[in-house]
N, C-alpha and C positions, 0 to 999 in steps of 0.2 A: 504494500500500500504506500502510495506517495504521500508526503506531507501536504496538508491543506494550506498551511500558512503561506500567504503571498499570492496564491493562485485564485482564491475565491473572489477577491475584488475584481480581478480581470475577467474571469469566466462568467460572473453573474453581475457585471456592471450595470446592464440595462435594468435588471430586476431590482437591484439595490437603489439605483437612481429613481426608479418609479415609485418607490415606497415613501410614505410620509416619514416614518421613523427609520432612518438608514441603519442605525446601530442595532435596532431590534431585528430588522430584516437580515442583517449580516449574521447576528447571533442565531437566528432561526435556521439559516442556510448551513452554518457551521455545525449546529446540533444535528441537523438532518444527515449531513455528510459524515459526521463522526460516528453515527449509528451504523453506517454502511462500511466504515473503515475497520478492517480487522485482518490480521495476518492469516487467520484460519480461513477466512473468506477468499483471500487471494490465493492461498495454497490450494484450495478446492477448485477454484477457477482454472488454475494452470496445471492441475493434476499432479501436484507435488505429493509424493507418497509418504514422506516423513519430514517432520519439522524437528530441528535440533534445538534443544535448550541451549542458549548461549553459554551457560556454565559448563556444558559438556563438550563444547566445540573442540577444545585443545585435545582432550582424550580421544575423541573420534578421529581427528586429523592424524594423531600419532598412530592410531591403529591402522588407518588407511596407508600411511607412509610405510609402516612395517610390512603390510601386505604387498605394496607396490615395489618395494626396494629390490627383492630378489628378481623381479622381472626386468630390471634395468641391466643392460649389457654394455660393458665398455667397448670402445672401438668405433669404427665407422658405422654409420647408419645402414640398416639393411635396405632402406628405401632410397635409392639414388635418383639422380635426375635422368629423365628420358633423353636420349640423343636427338 
């Protein structure tokens, strides 16, 4: 989910300008959009299978590096340039 700050005034300028109480209209729009903003909603939309708790990121990256390290081979690449 993208941050809302700074973009609401630009995206909803006509709607805010048409309102009698501009601050109340802005607050209403922010409230409506904040209800829709959720990392779980975004993950579901983009078919993300697993969300990682930020506190577990380092451990999971280390596990991945341990799994990937034996697959790395020193020397020239097996995939060269086509003539």
